[in-house]
C-alpha positions as CSV (number, residue, x, y, z in Angstrom):
1,M,6.8,18.3,-29.8
2,T,7.6,15.6,-32.6
3,L,5.8,12.4,-34.0
4,N,8.7,10.5,-32.0
5,D,8.0,11.7,-28.7
6,K,6.7,9.3,-26.2
7,F,5.2,9.8,-22.7
8,Q,4.9,8.5,-19.5
9,I,2.5,9.4,-16.5
10,P,3.8,11.2,-13.2
11,D,4.4,9.2,-9.6
12,N,1.6,11.3,-8.6
13,V,-1.1,10.3,-11.6
14,A,-3.7,7.3,-11.0
15,F,-6.2,6.4,-13.7
16,R,-9.2,3.9,-14.5
17,K,-11.1,3.1,-17.2
18,V,-14.7,3.3,-16.7
19,D,-16.7,1.7,-19.9
20,K,-15.3,3.7,-22.8
21,E,-13.7,7.0,-20.5
22,T,-10.6,7.5,-18.6
23,V,-10.9,9.1,-15.3
24,I,-7.5,10.6,-14.4
25,L,-6.5,11.5,-10.8
26,D,-3.8,14.0,-9.5
27,T,-3.0,12.9,-6.2
28,D,-1.1,15.5,-5.1
29,T,-4.0,18.2,-5.7
30,S,-7.2,16.1,-6.0
31,A,-8.3,17.4,-9.2
32,Y,-9.6,14.8,-11.6
33,F,-10.1,14.8,-15.1
34,S,-12.6,13.0,-17.6
35,L,-11.7,11.8,-21.0
36,N,-14.0,10.9,-23.7
37,E,-13.9,7.8,-26.0
38,T,-11.6,9.4,-28.1
39,G,-9.3,11.0,-25.3
40,A,-9.5,7.5,-23.4
41,A,-7.9,5.6,-26.8
42,I,-5.2,8.5,-27.0
43,W,-3.9,8.4,-23.3
44,D,-4.2,4.2,-23.6
45,S,-1.8,4.7,-26.4
46,L,0.6,7.0,-25.2
47,T,0.6,5.3,-21.7
48,R,1.6,2.0,-23.3
49,G,5.0,3.5,-24.6
50,L,3.7,4.0,-28.2
51,S,5.1,7.4,-29.9
52,L,2.7,10.2,-31.3
53,A,2.9,8.8,-34.7
54,E,2.4,5.3,-33.6
55,A,-0.6,6.9,-31.6
56,R,-2.1,8.9,-34.5
57,D,-2.0,5.8,-36.5
58,E,-3.6,3.6,-33.7
59,L,-6.3,6.6,-33.7
60,C,-6.8,6.3,-37.3
61,G,-8.1,2.7,-37.3
62,L,-10.1,2.9,-34.3
63,F,-12.1,6.1,-35.4
64,E,-11.4,6.2,-39.3
65,V,-10.2,9.8,-39.3
66,S,-7.4,10.9,-41.2
67,G,-3.8,11.4,-40.2
68,A,-4.2,15.2,-39.8
69,A,-7.0,15.2,-37.6
70,A,-5.8,12.5,-35.3
71,E,-2.5,14.5,-35.3
72,A,-4.2,17.7,-34.1
73,E,-6.5,15.7,-31.7
74,I,-3.6,14.2,-29.8
75,G,-1.7,17.4,-30.1
76,S,-4.1,19.2,-28.4
77,L,-4.6,16.7,-25.7
78,V,-1.2,16.1,-25.1
79,E,-0.4,19.8,-24.8
80,Q,-3.5,20.2,-21.7
81,L,-2.0,16.9,-20.3
82,C,1.1,18.3,-20.0
83,K,0.2,21.5,-18.9
84,N,-2.0,19.8,-15.9
85,K,1.3,17.7,-15.2
86,L,-1.1,14.6,-15.7
87,L,1.5,13.2,-18.5
88,K,5.5,13.9,-19.2
89,K,7.9,13.3,-21.8
90,A,9.4,10.3,-21.6
């Protein structure tokens, strides 16, 4: 994974924002996942077509975290989402 990578939502995934959280549903398996406020902000950035670097910069502005902390958080979440087939490289 590089900072220039962009991601997209597979066809079998639906999501809805609920307050400051996001709920993601895999319509093939009926499994659902809930993202907290930070995860929801990352999801929003990536599903709008931002690269990992752009998502990092946006996260730093929203939550006043360092670039390194934002990259670690984004990398961990993206890895989990891709592993569960909720997100894929564009």
